[in-house]
C-alpha positions in Angstrom: 1.0 -53.7 -72.8 0.7 -52.2 -69.6 -1.8 -53.7 -67.4 -3.9 -50.3 -66.5 -6.8 -49.8 -64.9 -10.5 -48.8 -66.6 -11.9 -45.4 -65.8 -14.7 -45.2 -64.1 -16.7 -42.7 -62.5 -15.9 -41.7 -59.2 -18.7 -42.8 -57.1 -18.2 -46.0 -58.5 -16.7 -48.7 -55.7 -13.9 -50.2 -57.4 -11.1 -53.1 -56.6 -8.0 -52.8 -55.8 -5.2 -52.2 -58.5 -3.5 -55.3 -57.6 -6.4 -57.3 -58.0 -7.5 -56.1 -60.9 -4.1 -56.3 -62.5 -3.8 -60.0 -61.5 -7.4 -60.6 -63.0 -6.3 -59.2 -66.5 -3.3 -62.0 -66.2 -5.6 -64.6 -65.1 -7.5 -63.7 -68.5 -4.9 -63.4 -71.4 -4.4 -66.2 -73.5 -0.7 -67.6 -73.8 0.5 -65.5 -76.5 -0.7 -62.5 -75.3 0.6 -63.2 -71.9 4.0 -64.2 -73.0 4.4 -60.9 -75.4 3.1 -58.7 -71.8 5.9 -60.9 -70.1 8.7 -60.0 -72.7 7.7 -56.7 -72.7 8.0 -56.0 -69.3 11.4 -57.8 -69.1 12.9 -55.1 -71.6 11.1 -52.3 -68.9 12.2 -53.6 -65.9 16.0 -54.0 -64.5 15.2 -56.5 -62.2 13.5 -58.8 -64.2 15.7 -60.8 -66.6 14.1 -63.8 -69.1 15.5 -66.9 -67.6 17.5 -69.6 -69.6 14.5 -71.9 -70.1 13.1 -68.5 -72.6 14.6 -69.8 -75.4 13.1 -73.4 -74.8 9.6 -72.3 -75.9 10.5 -71.7 -79.2 7.4 -69.8 -81.6 4.4 -71.1 -79.7 2.5 -70.0 -83.1 3.8 -73.2 -84.4 1.5 -75.1 -82.2 -2.0 -73.0 -82.4 -5.2 -74.9 -81.6 -8.8 -73.4 -82.5 -10.7 -72.8 -79.9 -14.0 -71.1 -79.3 -15.4 -67.8 -78.7 -15.3 -68.1 -74.8 -12.4 -65.8 -74.7 -14.3 -63.1 -76.8 -16.8 -63.1 -73.8 -14.4 -63.2 -71.5 -13.4 -59.5 -72.7 -16.7 -58.3 -73.6 -17.7 -58.4 -70.3 -15.0 -57.3 -68.4 -15.2 -53.8 -70.9 -19.0 -53.3 -71.3 -20.2 -53.0 -67.7 -17.9 -50.4 -65.4 -20.4 -50.7 -62.7 -19.8 -52.9 -60.1 -22.9 -54.7 -59.2 -23.4 -55.1 -63.6 -20.1 -56.5 -63.8 -21.0 -59.3 -61.1 -24.0 -59.9 -62.9 -22.2 -60.6 -65.9 -19.6 -62.5 -64.7 -22.5 -64.6 -63.0 -24.6 -64.8 -66.3 -20.9 -66.0 -67.9 -20.6 -68.9 -65.5 -24.4 -69.7 -66.2 -24.0 -70.0 -70.0 -23.9 -73.5 -71.1 -22.3 -75.1 -74.6 -25.1 -74.2 -76.4 -25.2 -70.3 -75.7 -28.5 -70.5 -73.3 -28.7 -69.6 -69.9 -31.1 -71.4 -67.7 -34.6 -70.8 -68.4 -34.5 -69.2 -64.7 -31.5 -67.4 -65.0 -33.4 -64.0 -63.9 -35.1 -65.5 -60.5 -31.8 -66.6 -59.8 -29.6 -63.3 -60.0 -32.9 -61.6 -57.9 -32.8 -64.5 -55.4 -28.7 -64.1 -54.7 -29.7 -60.0 -54.3 -29.5 -58.6 -57.3 -32.0 -55.8 -58.5 -34.4 -57.4 -61.4 -34.3 -54.3 -63.2 -30.4 -54.7 -63.0 -30.2 -58.2 -64.2 -32.4 -57.9 -67.2 -30.7 -54.3 -68.7 -27.6 -56.8 -68.1 -28.6 -59.9 -70.0 -30.4 -57.9 -72.6 -26.7 -56.3 -73.1 -24.8 -59.8 -73.1 -27.6 -60.7 -76.2 -26.4 -58.0 -78.5 -23.0 -59.5 -78.5 -23.5 -62.4 -81.0 -24.0 -64.6 -82.8 -27.8 -63.8 -82.5 -29.6 -66.4 -79.7 -26.6 -66.2 -77.1 -27.4 -65.7 -73.4 -31.2 -66.8 -74.6 -33.2 -68.3 -71.3 -33.9 -71.4 -72.5 -34.5 -72.9 -76.0 -37.1 -70.9 -76.6 -35.7 -67.8 -76.0 -32.6 -68.5 -78.0 -35.1 -69.3 -80.5 -37.3 -66.3 -80.4 -34.0 -64.0 -80.2 -33.0 -66.0 -83.6 -35.9 -65.2 -85.1 -36.1 -61.7 -84.4 -32.5 -61.1 -85.8 -33.8 -62.4 -88.9 -36.5 -60.4 -89.3 -39.5 -61.7 -87.7 -42.0 -60.0 -85.4 -43.7 -60.9 -82.3 -47.3 -61.4 -84.0 -45.8 -64.0 -86.8 -46.9 -67.3 -86.1 -43.4 -68.9 -85.4 -42.6 -66.6 -82.8 -46.5 -67.2 -81.0 -45.6 -71.2 -80.9 -42.7 -70.0 -78.8 -45.1 -68.7 -76.2 -46.6 -72.4 -76.1 -43.1 -74.1 -76.5 -43.6 -76.7 -73.6 -47.3 -77.5 -74.6 -45.8 -78.4 -77.8 -43.1 -80.8 -76.2 -45.4 -82.2 -74.2 -48.8 -81.9 -75.9 -48.2 -81.7 -79.7 -49.0 -79.4 -82.6 -52.7 -79.8 -83.0 -53.6 -78.7 -78.8 -51.5 -75.9 -79.3 -53.1 -74.9 -82.6 -56.3 -75.1 -81.1 -55.6 -72.7 -78.4 -54.0 -70.2 -81.2 -57.3 -70.4 -83.4 -55.0 -71.2 -86.1 -54.8 -74.2 -88.9 -52.9 -77.2 -88.3 -50.8 -77.4 -91.4 -50.1 -73.7 -91.0 -48.8 -74.6 -87.4 -46.7 -77.1 -89.0 -45.2 -75.1 -91.8 -44.5 -72.0 -88.8 -42.7 -75.2 -86.9 -40.5 -75.6 -89.4 -39.7 -72.3 -90.1 -38.8 -72.1 -86.7 -36.4 -74.9 -86.4 -34.7 -74.2 -89.6 -33.9 -70.5 -88.3 -33.4 -71.5 -84.5 -31.0 -73.6 -83.5 -28.7 -74.4 -80.3 -25.1 -72.5 -80.4 -22.1 -74.6 -80.5 -19.8 -72.1 -78.5 -16.8 -74.5 -78.7 -16.7 -75.0 -82.6 -17.6 -70.9 -83.1 -13.9 -70.3 -83.9 -13.2 -66.4 -83.2 -9.6 -66.9 -82.7 -6.3 -68.9 -82.2 -4.6 -69.9 -79.5 -1.7 -72.2 -78.5 -2.3 -75.4 -76.6 -0.9 -74.7 -72.6 -0.8 -77.7 -71.0 -0.2 -81.6 -72.5 -2.2 -83.9 -70.6 0.2 -87.3 -70.3 -2.6 -89.5 -68.4 -5.7 -89.3 -66.0 -6.1 -91.5 -63.5 -4.1 -90.6 -61.6 -4.1 -86.9 -63.0 -0.5 -86.2 -64.9 0.6 -83.4 -67.4 2.9 -81.3 -68.3 3.3 -77.4 -69.3 4.2 -76.7 -73.2 4.6 -73.1 -72.4 5.1 -73.1 -69.0 4.9 -68.7 -68.7 5.9 -68.8 -64.5 9.3 -69.6 -65.4 10.2 -67.5 -68.3 11.5 -64.4 -65.8 13.6 -64.8 -63.0 14.2 -61.9 -60.3 17.9 -60.7 -60.7 19.2 -60.3 -57.4 22.7 -60.0 -57.4 21.5 -56.3 -59.2 19.0 -55.9 -56.0 21.7 -56.6 -53.5 24.0 -54.5 -55.7 21.8 -51.4 -55.9 20.8 -51.7 -52.2 24.5 -51.1 -51.0 25.0 -48.1 -53.2 21.4 -46.6 -52.4 18.0 -47.2 -54.2 15.9 -44.1 -55.2 12.2 -44.2 -55.5 12.3 -45.0 -59.0 14.1 -48.1 -58.6 12.2 -49.1 -56.0 8.8 -48.8 -57.9 10.5 -51.3 -60.4 11.2 -54.0 -57.9 7.7 -53.9 -56.1 6.4 -54.3 -60.1 8.8 -57.2 -60.7 7.7 -58.6 -57.5 3.9 -58.6 -58.2 4.7 -59.7 -61.8 6.4 -62.6 -60.6 4.1 -63.5 -57.9 1.1 -63.4 -60.4 2.6 -65.3 -62.6 3.2 -68.1 -59.7 -0.5 -67.8 -58.6 -1.7 -68.2 -62.3 0.3 -71.6 -62.4 -0.9 -72.5 -59.2 -4.3 -72.0 -60.2 -4.1 -73.9 -63.3 -2.9 -76.8 -61.4 -5.4 -76.8 -58.8 -7.7 -77.0 -61.3 -6.9 -79.6 -64.1 -5.8 -81.8 -61.0 -9.5 -81.7 -60.1 -10.8 -81.7 -63.2 -9.0 -84.6 -65.1 -10.5 -86.7 -62.5 -13.6 -85.6 -62.3 -13.9 -85.7 -66.0 -11.7 -89.0 -66.9 -14.2 -91.2 -68.1 -15.3 -88.4 -71.2 -11.5 -87.6 -71.3 -10.7 -91.8 -71.9 -14.0 -91.7 -74.2 -15.4 -88.6 -75.9 -18.4 -90.5 -76.8 -19.5 -90.5 -72.6 -20.6 -86.7 -72.0 -19.2 -84.8 -69.1 -20.2 -85.0 -65.7 -21.7 -82.2 -64.3 -19.9 -79.4 -62.9 -20.3 -75.7 -62.6 -17.3 -73.0 -61.8 -19.3 -72.6 -58.4 -19.1 -76.0 -57.5 -15.4 -76.1 -58.1 -14.7 -72.7 -57.0 -15.9 -74.3 -53.6 -13.9 -77.5 -54.0 -10.3 -75.7 -54.2 -11.1 -72.2 -52.3 -10.6 -70.3 -55.9 -12.6 -66.9 -56.8 -15.5 -68.3 -59.4 -14.3 -65.6 -61.6 -10.9 -66.6 -61.4 -11.7 -69.4 -62.8 -14.1 -68.5 -65.5 -11.2 -65.7 -67.0 -8.5 -68.9 -66.7 -11.5 -71.5 -68.5 -12.0 -68.5 -71.1 -8.4 -69.1 -72.8 -6.8 -72.3 -71.6 -5.9 -75.3 -74.1 -4.5 -78.6 -73.4 -3.9 -81.6 -75.5 -4.5 -85.2 -74.9 -4.4 -88.3 -77.3 -3.9 -86.2 -80.2 -7.2 -84.3 -79.6 -7.1 -80.6 -79.0 -9.9 -79.7 -75.6 -10.7 -76.5 -74.3 -11.0 -76.6 -70.2 -14.2 -74.6 -70.7 -15.7 -78.0 -72.6 -15.4 -79.8 -69.3 -18.1 -77.5 -67.5 -21.7 -78.2 -67.6 -25.1 -78.0 -65.8 -26.6 -80.4 -64.0 -29.9 -81.7 -65.5 -31.7 -80.3 -61.7 -30.7 -79.7 -58.6 -28.1 -82.3 -57.6 -28.2 -84.2 -60.1 -25.5 -86.5 -61.4 -26.3 -86.2 -65.2 -26.5 -83.2 -67.7 -28.8 -82.7 -70.4 -26.6 -84.9 -72.8 -25.4 -87.4 -69.8 -29.3 -88.3 -69.6 -29.8 -88.7 -73.4 -26.7 -90.6 -73.7 -28.3 -93.0 -70.8 -31.5 -93.1 -72.6 -29.8 -93.7 -76.3 -27.9 -96.7 -73.9 -31.2 -98.0 -72.9 -33.2 -97.8 -75.9 -30.4 -99.5 -78.0 -30.3 -102.3 -75.5 -34.0 -103.2 -75.3 -35.6 -106.5 -76.9 -39.1 -104.9 -76.3 -39.6 -101.3 -76.0 -39.7 -100.0 -72.9 -42.2 -97.0 -71.6 -41.1 -93.6 -70.6 -41.8 -95.0 -66.8 -40.0 -97.9 -67.7 -36.5 -96.1 -68.8 -36.8 -93.8 -65.4 -36.8 -96.5 -63.6 -33.9 -98.3 -65.4 -31.9 -95.6 -65.2 -30.1 -95.0 -62.0 -27.1 -93.2 -61.1 -25.2 -92.8 -58.4 -28.9 -93.9 -56.8 -30.8 -90.8 -58.7 -33.5 -91.8 -61.4 -34.9 -89.0 -63.5 -38.3 -88.1 -63.5 -40.8 -89.4 -66.1 -41.6 -85.9 -67.5 -37.6 -85.5 -68.0 -37.4 -88.9 -69.7 -40.1 -88.0 -72.1 -38.5 -84.8 -73.0 -34.6 -85.5 -73.3 -36.2 -88.8 -75.0 -37.8 -86.5 -77.8 -34.4 -84.3 -77.8 -32.3 -87.4 -78.4 -34.6 -88.2 -81.5 -35.9 -91.4 -79.7 -40.1 -91.7 -80.8 -41.7 -92.9 -77.9 -42.8 -96.1 -76.7 -46.3 -96.7 -79.2 -44.8 -96.1 -82.5 -41.1 -98.0 -81.3 -43.7 -101.2 -80.3 -45.7 -101.1 -83.3 -42.6 -100.9 -85.6 -41.3 -104.0 -83.8 -44.7 -105.6 -83.6 -45.5 -105.4 -87.5 -42.0 -105.4 -88.8 -40.1 -107.9 -86.7 -37.6 -108.6 -89.4 -37.2 -104.6 -90.1 -34.1 -102.5 -88.5 -35.2 -100.5 -86.0 -34.6 -97.0 -87.9 -34.5 -94.9 -84.6 -31.1 -96.8 -83.4 -29.8 -95.5 -87.1 -30.2 -92.0 -85.9 -28.2 -92.0 -82.8 -25.4 -94.4 -84.0 -26.2 -97.4 -81.7 -25.7 -99.9 -84.0 
C-alpha cells in the first residue's frame, strides 16, 4: 500500500509530495495504517518491527462501530483535484455538524473568506451527491428539501413550497403561511406531516459505514489521562547498526533513497502521535463534563478554534478526527463527536446545549415561565440567549409555549405535566 500523489493537470498547483504523504497517513484509520507500516517494513532494509509489535495482537478483536465521517474524508480527498475546490470542500467538512447540516449561510461565509461564489456553489452541490440524501444541506430546511427531492417530490409540490416559508412556520405557525400560499389550512397540515415524515436530521455518529478499532483508552479527564491501546508510532525501529555498516562499505543511491524513506515514515508516525496527544489533552479537558455525564451536551468547539489553540492545521485535525476512536468507562467515543458549532458568534452553548438548559429550567419551574423569563433565567458564562432563540429551540425541544403550560397547570393542577415526560425530566 504505497502513498502516492494523485495525478492532476499540469497547470494546477500541487502541494509538496512529503506534505501529501503526511496528510494521507493522518487520514488512515488504525487498521489500514498498521498494514501500511508492516508492508513498508518488509520492503525497507532500514526498518524493522520493534519487539512491541507482537504486543498489538489482532486489533480486529477490538473493533468498534464509527460513523461515516471517515468515508466523507476519503470522498473529499479524492473528488476535488483542483486545489481551490479541495480547500472549499475541506472547509465544508469542518463546518458539517452531527445532523449532517452546514450552517445556513455557509456560501456567504466561504465567499467572505475569498472563495469564488460560483465555485463554492458547485462544490457544495457535488458534496450533496455523496449521500445519504440531505447531507450538506445548508440548514434544516435545505436538508429537508434535498431529502424530499430524493424521494421524488417536485419543486411545485406543496411540501417543498412550505419549506420556502420555514422560518414563518416556526415563528407564526401554519395558518399565516397557508394564507400567504393561498392554500387550505388542512391541506397545508397534511403537507407538513408528509414533510416531517420524509425529512429528518442525519445522525452522523450512528450511520455506520465501517468498523475501526479504538486507538485510545481514556483513564481520566481531571486532569486528562489516557493511553494508546495500539501505538503505531512504536511499531517500527530504525536499524542503526545496518546503517553504520553500510556507510563504511559505501552507500548507493537506492540505499540512500531507502534511508530517506525510513526517516520520513518514522517522522510522520511521530508527528501523528504528537498531534493526537495535543488534541486529546485539550479536548478531554474542554469536554470533561460531557465525558463524565453523556446527558450533558458538548461545549462549543470547532476544528478551526482548536487549530488556533494548539498550532496545528485545521485539515490535519479534521483528518485525525475522521477515524480516531476512544473508549471511556465502557463507552466508545469518536473524536469527531466532541466537536460542535456554537449557537451563535461567541456563544458558550451549542443548539443541543441550549435545549438542555431549557429542559432543565422548565423541569424545575413551579409556575410556567415565559420565553422572556427563560431567556433571563439562562445565564451561562455571562451570556443569555435571545428571546427568539429561546422560542425556536423550546419548540425543537418539544416544550409547549407558556400559554399551553399555564393553562394545563391552572385547570389540571393534579395531573402530571405531560411535556416533562416528553424529554424525560421526571
